[in-house]
N, C-alpha and C positions, 0 to 999 in steps of 0.2 A: 222450331218455333217456341217462343216463350209463352206458356199458358198462365204463368203467375201474374197477378195484377202488379203494375208498377207502383212502387212506393211514392207517396206524394212528397214533394219537396218540403223540407222542414221550414216552417215560417220563421223568419228572422225576428228575434226579440228586439226591443228598443236598444238594449245594450249591444247586441250584435251589429245593429245599424250604426250606433255611435262609434264602435271600434272600426268598422269598415270606413266610415268618414274620416276618422283620425288617421288611419293608414294611408288613405288617398291624399290627405292634407300633408302628411309627412313626406310622401313620395314627391308631390308637387313642389314642396319647399326645397327638397334636395335638388330637384331639377332647376329651380330658380337660382339657387346658390351656385350650382355647377355652371349655369349659363353666364354667370358673372366672372368666372375664373378663366384664365387663358387655357386653351386646349392642351398645351404642353404640361401645364401644372396638373391638370386633371389626369393626363396620361401617366405622369410620374407618381402621382398620389396613388393611383390604382395599382401600379407596379409595387410601390412600397407596401401597400396593404397585402398583396399576394406574398411578398417576401416575409413580412411580419408573421402571417399565418403559417407559412412553410417553416419558419424558425420554431414556432411553438409546437408544430407537429413533430419535428425532430426531437425537441425537448421532451414532449410527452411520451413518444415512442421509447426514447432512451430510459426514461423514468420507469416505464412499464417493464422493459427488459431487465433493468437492475432489480426491481421489486420481485420479478419472477425468479431471478438468480438467488436472491436472499431467501425467498420462500422455499426453494428446493434445498438450499443449504440447511435451513432450520428443520425441515422435514427429515433430512438424512441424519442430522444430529439427534433429533428426537428419537428416531428409531434406534440408533446406537446407544443412547442413554438408557433406553428401556431395557436393553440387553445387559447393561452393566449393573443395574439396580438389583438388590436382593429381592427375592420373592416375598410378597406380603402374606402369602398363605403357605402353609406347610405343616409338617408334623409337630414342630416345636410351638408350644403355647407359653405365653408369658402373662402372669397375673399382674394387673395394674391396680393400685389402690388409688381411689379418688376421694379427696377430702372435701 
């Protein structure tokens, strides 16, 4: 049994109410336009949207995979470059004159 008092629902601000009305208006407008279109057109349009999104998912996944490959390559090159560089600290000191 829950002994904590329930939180009161947050009262909607005028802006929240405005946004809610605009969302409902947009939904109803979409339904009105869809009602004017032939059912086959609506069906094919929805399929086209799905394919469009699927295509971009493939593109994004490929981009991410390629970027990960490049990052690994750069990391491995960075490690080998560090091994090839001469030490910046050591027994030998060099005096440098600055003008």
